[in-house]
C-alpha positions in Angstrom: -2.6 -5.9 -22.5 -6.2 -6.7 -23.2 -5.7 -10.4 -22.7 -3.8 -9.8 -19.4 -6.7 -7.7 -18.1 -9.3 -10.2 -19.2 -7.7 -12.6 -16.8 -7.6 -10.0 -14.0 -9.3 -11.5 -10.9 -10.1 -8.2 -9.2 -12.1 -7.0 -12.2 -13.8 -10.3 -12.5 -14.6 -10.4 -8.8 -16.0 -6.8 -8.8 -18.1 -7.4 -12.0 -19.8 -10.4 -10.3 -20.4 -8.4 -7.2 -22.0 -5.6 -9.1 -24.2 -8.0 -11.0 -25.1 -9.9 -7.8 -25.8 -6.7 -5.8 -23.3 -7.5 -3.0 -20.0 -5.9 -1.9 -16.5 -7.1 -1.7 -14.5 -6.5 1.5 -11.2 -4.8 0.7 -9.5 -5.1 4.1 -6.3 -3.2 4.9 -3.7 -5.6 6.3 -0.5 -4.4 8.0 1.3 -7.7 8.8 1.3 -11.4 8.2 -1.2 -12.1 10.9 -3.8 -9.8 9.6 -3.3 -11.1 6.0 -3.8 -14.7 7.3 -6.8 -13.6 9.3 -8.5 -12.1 6.2 -7.8 -15.3 4.2 -9.1 -17.4 7.2 -12.3 -15.4 7.3 -12.9 -15.5 3.5 -12.5 -19.3 3.4 -14.9 -19.8 6.4 -17.4 -17.5 4.8 -16.8 -18.9 1.3 -16.6 -15.2 0.3 -14.3 -13.4 -2.2 -12.2 -10.7 -0.7 -9.4 -8.2 -1.4 -6.2 -8.1 0.7 -5.3 -4.4 0.7 -2.0 -2.8 1.6 -1.2 0.8 2.2 2.0 2.3 0.5 3.8 2.6 3.9 3.3 -1.2 4.4 4.7 -1.9 0.9 7.6 0.4 1.5 8.4 -1.4 4.8 8.2 -5.0 3.5 8.9 -4.4 -0.2 8.9 -7.3 -2.6 9.2 -10.1 -0.1 6.2 -9.1 1.9 4.2 -8.4 -1.2 5.1 -11.9 -2.5 3.9 -13.4 0.8 0.6 -11.6 0.5 0.2 -12.8 -3.1 1.0 -16.3 -2.1 -1.4 -16.4 0.9 -4.2 -14.8 -1.1 -3.8 -16.7 -4.4 -3.4 -20.1 -2.7 -6.7 -19.7 -0.8 -9.7 -21.9 -1.7 -11.8 -18.8 -2.5 -11.0 -15.8 -4.8 -8.7 -13.3 -3.0 -6.8 -10.6 -4.7 -4.2 -8.1 -3.5 -4.6 -4.4 -3.9 -2.4 -1.4 -3.2 -4.5 1.5 -1.8 -3.8 5.2 -2.2 -0.5 5.1 -4.1 0.1 8.9 -4.2 3.9 9.5 -4.0 6.1 8.8 -7.0 8.4 6.5 -4.9 5.5 4.3 -3.9 4.1 4.1 -7.4 7.5 3.3 -8.9 8.0 0.6 -6.3 4.7 -1.0 -7.0 4.8 -0.8 -10.7 8.5 -1.7 -10.9 7.7 -4.9 -8.9 4.8 -5.6 -11.2 7.1 -5.2 -14.2 9.5 -7.7 -12.6 6.7 -10.2 -12.1 5.7 -9.5 -8.5 2.4 -7.8 -9.3 -0.5 -6.6 -7.3 -3.8 -7.6 -8.9 -4.8 -3.9 -8.7 -3.5 -0.6 -7.4 -5.0 2.8 -6.8 -3.1 5.6 -8.5 -4.3 8.5 -6.3 -3.8 11.9 -7.9 -6.8 13.4 -6.1 -4.5 16.0 -4.5 -4.2 17.7 -7.9 -5.8 21.1 -8.3 -7.9 20.2 -11.3 -9.3 17.1 -13.0 -7.0 17.7 -15.9 -3.9 17.7 -13.7 -5.2 14.5 -12.0 -5.4 12.9 -15.4 -1.9 14.2 -16.4 -0.4 12.8 -13.2 -2.2 9.4 -13.2 -2.1 8.5 -16.9 1.6 7.4 -17.3 1.3 5.2 -14.2 -2.0 3.7 -15.3 -0.6 2.9 -18.7 2.4 1.0 -17.2 0.3 -0.8 -14.7 -2.2 -2.0 -17.4 0.7 -3.3 -19.5 1.7 -5.4 -16.6 -1.9 -6.8 -16.2 -2.6 -4.7 -13.1 -6.1 -3.1 -12.9 -6.1 0.5 -11.7 -8.4 2.5 -9.5 -8.5 6.3 -9.5 -10.4 9.0 -7.5 -12.5 11.7 -9.1 -13.0 14.5 -6.7 -11.2 14.6 -3.4 -11.7 13.0 0.0 -10.7 14.9 3.1 -8.6 13.3 5.9 -5.8 10.9 6.2 -4.8 7.7 8.0 -2.1 5.1 8.3 0.6 7.1 6.7 -1.6 8.6 4.0 -1.1 12.1 2.9 -3.4 14.4 4.8 -5.9 16.0 2.5 -8.2 19.0 3.0 -10.7 20.9 0.8 -13.0 18.0 -0.2 -14.4 18.1 -3.7 -17.5 16.0 -4.6 -17.5 13.9 -7.7 -19.3 15.4 -10.7 -21.0 12.5 -12.5 -21.1 14.6 -15.7 -17.3 14.6 -15.8 -16.8 11.0 -14.8 -16.8 9.4 -18.3 -14.2 11.9 -19.7 -12.1 11.5 -16.5 -12.1 7.7 -16.8 -11.2 7.7 -20.5 -8.5 10.3 -19.8 -6.8 8.3 -17.1 -7.4 4.9 -18.7 -8.3 3.5 -15.3 -10.8 0.7 -14.8 -12.1 1.3 -11.2 -13.6 4.5 -9.8 -13.5 5.8 -6.2 -16.0 8.6 -6.0 -16.2 11.4 -3.4 -19.8 11.5 -2.1 -19.3 13.1 1.3 -17.1 10.3 2.6 -13.8 11.0 4.3 -10.8 9.3 5.8 -11.0 9.3 9.6 -13.7 10.1 12.0 -17.1 11.6 11.0 -17.4 14.3 13.6 -21.0 15.2 12.7 -21.9 11.8 11.2 -21.7 10.8 7.6 -23.8 12.7 5.1 -23.5 10.8 1.8 -24.8 12.0 -1.6 -26.5 8.8 -2.7 -27.7 10.7 -5.8 -24.1 10.8 -7.0 -23.7 7.1 -6.6 -26.9 6.4 -8.5 -25.9 8.6 -11.3 -22.4 7.0 -11.6 -24.0 3.5 -11.4 -26.4 4.3 -14.2 -23.5 5.6 -16.3 -21.0 2.9 -15.7 -23.1 -0.2 -15.0 -21.3 -3.3 -16.2 -18.2 -1.2 -17.2 -16.6 0.6 -14.3 -16.8 -0.8 -10.7 -17.3 1.7 -8.0 -15.3 1.7 -4.7 -16.3 3.2 -1.4 -13.5 4.8 0.7 -13.9 6.3 4.2 -15.8 3.5 5.9 -14.9 4.1 9.5 -17.9 4.4 11.8 -20.5 3.6 9.1 -23.6 1.8 10.1 -24.6 -1.5 8.5 -27.6 0.2 7.0 -25.4 2.8 5.2 -23.1 0.1 3.9 -26.1 -1.7 2.5 -27.5 1.4 0.9 -24.2 2.2 -0.8 -24.1 -1.4 -2.2 -27.7 -1.1 -3.4 -26.7 2.1 -5.2 -23.8 0.6 -7.1 -20.8 0.2 -4.8 -19.0 -3.2 -5.3 -15.7 -2.6 -3.5 -15.6 -1.4 0.1 -12.3 -0.3 1.6 -12.1 -1.1 5.3 -9.3 -0.3 7.8 -10.0 0.3 11.5 -13.0 -2.0 11.9 -10.8 -5.0 12.1 -7.4 -3.4 12.8 -8.3 -1.7 16.2 -9.8 -4.8 17.9 -6.9 -6.9 16.6 -4.3 -4.5 18.1 -6.3 -4.3 21.4 -6.6 -8.1 21.6 -2.9 -8.7 20.9 -1.7 -6.1 23.4 -4.1 -7.2 26.1 -3.2 -10.8 25.7 0.5 -10.0 26.0 0.0 -7.7 29.0 -1.9 -10.6 30.7 1.1 -12.9 30.3 -0.3 -14.9 27.4 2.5 -16.7 25.5 3.3 -14.9 22.3 2.1 -17.6 19.9 -1.2 -17.8 21.8 -1.6 -14.0 21.7 -1.0 -14.0 18.0 -3.7 -16.7 17.6 -6.2 -14.8 19.7 -5.6 -11.5 17.9 -5.8 -13.3 14.5 -9.2 -14.7 15.4 -10.5 -11.3 16.5 -9.5 -9.8 13.1 -11.0 -12.7 11.3 -14.3 -12.5 13.1 -14.7 -8.8 12.2 -14.0 -9.6 8.6 -16.7 -12.4 8.8 -19.2 -9.9 10.2 -18.5 -7.4 7.4 -18.8 -10.2 4.7 -22.3 -10.9 6.1 -23.2 -7.2 6.1 -21.9 -6.8 2.5 -23.8 -9.9 1.3 -20.7 -11.7 0.0 -20.9 -14.7 2.3 -21.3 -17.9 0.2 -20.7 -16.0 -3.1 -17.4 -17.7 -3.8 -19.3 -20.9 -4.6 -22.2 -19.3 -6.4 
């Protein structure tokens, strides 16, 4: 298991990002076009990246679509890995880990038991899945605390709970996971009153886990470039992004078709829109050019 994880590209990518004080774009992709767009952007920017799927997308395309994503990511000229975000329901976890055990493996997955009432219950739910994933060489992300909201088929969560840095080491040892998603005032969906992030929590976690446990930022809709940069400076190395690229992509595609653009040309136009937003975020996160560093 240790040797498999030593070769895990996601962990290597995030370790380099943490050391270099830049962030890795983990972009949610829903179809072949968005996956290709992310790869296109990463190769243009010479940036590492993470191609991220939601459980509903995995359930829809299953092994064949996952294999496509793995092929398009791993054949790129820059490091790109494939991650499963927010695997909460047992059927999604079984599908992802079962495929990994058959050799069609995500580079990393998030085992999300943040809906549990207590940290102890979170650990109890997550631990068996984490152990199986690690044996298959798949790095695992977990969430300590609880983010509110929901999107893209995710379970709707209420009653946010901030991460307690004093409990983080025990929690990570208990789950056996290798990547931590903290709750710092971030949420899934729209920030009605604007984001109010607890940067002190990030600083405390970064001091505790520097060089050991990468930190991942969820809930990035509507965040300013300055707030992205502040979070990276305070220890975030993986930044999950969804609607920033998705919404302009959908709009460009539907508009092109409505205007009578031939389907292949509409696909190309929309792919370029998605890619350009990824390029912008890679610049903001400071990862441009880092694939060749």
